[in-house]
N, C-alpha and C positions, 0 to 999 in steps of 0.2 A: 645791814650784816646779817649774814646765814650763819648760823653757828651749826658746827657739825658734831655728832656724836663722838665720844671718846672715852677709854679708859686710862686711868693713871698709869704711867710706867715705873715698873719697880726700880727702885735705887736711882730715879732721876728726879730732882728738884728744880725747880725756877724760882730762884731766889729774886731776880729782877722781873719787873712787869715788862709786857709788851711794850716797846720803843719804836718809835719813827723819828728817824732824822736823816741830816744829809752829811752822806760820809765823804769828807776830805780826802780819802785814800781813795775811794772807787770813783771818787767825784760823780755821786748820783744818790738818789734818795733811797734809805733803805729801811728794812723792818727787820729788827731783831728780838729774841727770845719770846718767839711763840709758842706758847703751851697750851692755848685752846684753839685747835683748827677751826677756820672760818673762811667764808666766801664773800665776796662784794660782786653783787649782779650788775651789770651794764646791758641795758635792754633797747634796741632798736625802736624807732616810731612803728606803731603797729602796721601803718601803710607799706613799710618796706621788710616788714620781716620774713624771713625765708623759710624759719622752722628749725633750722640748723643751730646747734649751740657748741660752744667749745669752751672747755675748763682750761684755765691757763695756769702752770706752775712755774713761778720764777725761780730764778736761778741764785746762787749765793754761797755755794760750797755748804750747804747745811746750817750755817751759822747767821745767814742772813736771808732777805729776800731783796733783790733788786726790783723793788716794787713797781718802778715807773718801765724803764726800758724793756723789762722782761715780763711787765705785767699790765698796768694801768693803760700804757700807751698802745700795747698791743689790742686790749681789749676795745679802745676808742676805735683803733682804724678797723677792726671788725663789724662794730654796730655799724659805721657808716655804710657797709655792705649788707647790711641786715640780718648779722649773725648775733644772736644772744651770746654774750660772754661773762663768764665766772672767774674772777681772780682768786686763786686759792692761796690762803696762808696754810701751810703744812705747818707741822711741828719742827721746831729747830734745836740744835744743840743748845742748852744754858750757857748764857756769856754774861760777862759784867756789863757795865754801861756801854761801852764801845765793842760790839761784838765783831766789826770789820777789822778794827787794829788787833783784837785779839787773835784771830784766825790768821790774819798777816804774820804776827808773832811767832804763832804756834807751827804754822806751815813751814816757816824759814829755819825754825830750831828744833822743833819735835815733831816732824810731820806724823811720826807713828803714833802720838798721843792724839793728834786730829783724827787718823783713820779709824782709831779705836771709838772715839767719842761718835763720829758719824756713822759706823757700823751699829752703835747700840741705838741710834734714833732711827736711821733710816727705815726700817722696817713699820714703824709707827707712821711715819711720813707719807709711805705707800698705802698703809690703811686709811689716813687721811683722805689719798686721792681717791680710793674704791668708795668709800662714804661719800665722797663729792659727787661720783657718778651716780651712785645709788639715789641721793638727794634730787639730783637733776630729774632723773628718771621718773621717779615717784612724783615728782610736781611739774610734769610735762605741761599738764593743762594750765597750771598757774602762769607758767613763764613763756606761754603760747609756743611750744616747741614740739617738735616731733620726736617721741620717744627714742626713734631708731638713727637719729641723726646727731648724737652727743659724741663730739670730739674731746680728745685729750691732748694739750700741747704743753712741752716743757722744756725748760732751756739749764743745761748744764746739771745741777744738782736736782733741778726740777725736771730734766732730762731723764733721769735715774728713776725719779719718782713715776713720771711717765713710763717707763719700760717695766718698772716693778709692778705698776697697775695691769700692765700688758701680760705680765707672766702670772699673776694671781687672780685674775678674775673669775667671776663665776656669771650664770645668768641674770642676775640682778644688776651686778655693777660692770659689765664688759663694756669698754668705750667702743663706739662704733668706728671711729678711725683715731690713730694717733699721730702726733708730729713730735719725734724727739729731735731737739735742735742743741748741737755740741754737746750730746749726752756724756755724764760723766761716768764713762764705762769702766773707769778703775775703782769707782765706790761701789758700783753694781755691777759685775762682768756680765758680758752676753750670754745668754742661756737660749736652748732651744724654744721655738716659738710653739703655741698652743696648735691644734690642727685647724681651729676657727679662729684664727688672728686676725684681728681686724687690719683692714688696709692701712699702710703706714707711708708717710713721706719723712724722709731722712735728711737733715740740713746740718752741714759743718764746713770749716775751712780747712783747707790741708794745712796752712801753716798756723792752725791753733797751736799755743805754745805749749799748752797740757797734753800734746799729743793725743787728742780724742778723735782725730781723723779715722785712725787704724779701727776703734770703738765702732764708730759709724760706719764704715765698710763692713764690720763683722756683722752688725745688726742687719745691714741690706743684704748679706750673704745668706743668713739664717732665713730670711724670707724667701729668696730664692731657691733655696735648698726643698722649701714647703710649697713651693709654686705659688706664693700668695701675692696679692696686689701690694707693689711697693714701689716707691720712687726715691731718687737719691739725687740732692743738689749738693755738689762738693765744690764750694768756691775755692780758687787757689789763693787767694787773700781774702782775709777779714778778722784773722786772729780769733780769741775768744771773748765770748760775752758782748756780741755786736749787739744783739737784741734789735732796739729800734732806733739805734743811735746810727748817725750817719757820717760816713767815712769818705764818700764819693769812691767807694768800690761797687762793683756787681752784687756784694752781698747785701748791700743797702735796700734791695728790693726783694728779699727772699720771701716775705709775706705776700707779696703780688705772685710769686710762683706757688705759694700755697693754696692761695685763692683758685688761679688757672687748675691746679691738679684737682682740688675738690669739687671744682665744676665740672671737669671731665669725667670724673668718678661719679658723678650723679650725688654728691654728699651736700652739695649746696646747689639750689636752685637759682637760678638768674631772673625767674620771671615770678610775680607776685603768685602766692597761693590763692 
């Protein structure tokens, strides 16, 4: 486990410890109450390493991490392609014993309370993302990767973290490409991109029940306006939170489309180093 540097957040206290459990509500494994940001590294066998790395930010409305479908399973797929993966556990809103049940109730009854809590934590979650990029780049030799082939991929709330990283980076923590997936643009509104914005591949579904397709298109248009490298896969069906889940829909193969895009943009080598 890689611990990332962080400072206390004024006015925010985590009473409960970080917790991993299966959520019956979301029907997946989750992690809640992350107060100390960290990463888990997944490394390919040395013989197939491409030199490319991807930092993965799971979603979960900033109350939880969907740690498998939008984290570990993504990493395991990438490793088979010779890509070194880092699953990032960025800081989350403090919750009780069942963060998923808590957000489900708050979202239904007091959405304004949820929005206020998310707005308070999100800037620090973004800083965790920036620190993750900086750590991977500083330790490129240790992980046997190229310091100019570090990508950042995020789902939903993790997509908001991804875009926050892309808006706030400096020379040290700039990702070399980004993959925002059904990005929570209502939590972090779309902003103008930087003049040296990294290549981006945007992924979403038109039928996302949270209405996030429009935000993904807005991100795409922000890249078009600046004439920067960008791709968009907008699936007719897929809903929200599909991650690595299999629904027998075209959206199931999004990660293969990502790989094809990254190879075409010379972000991933298909031959050995």
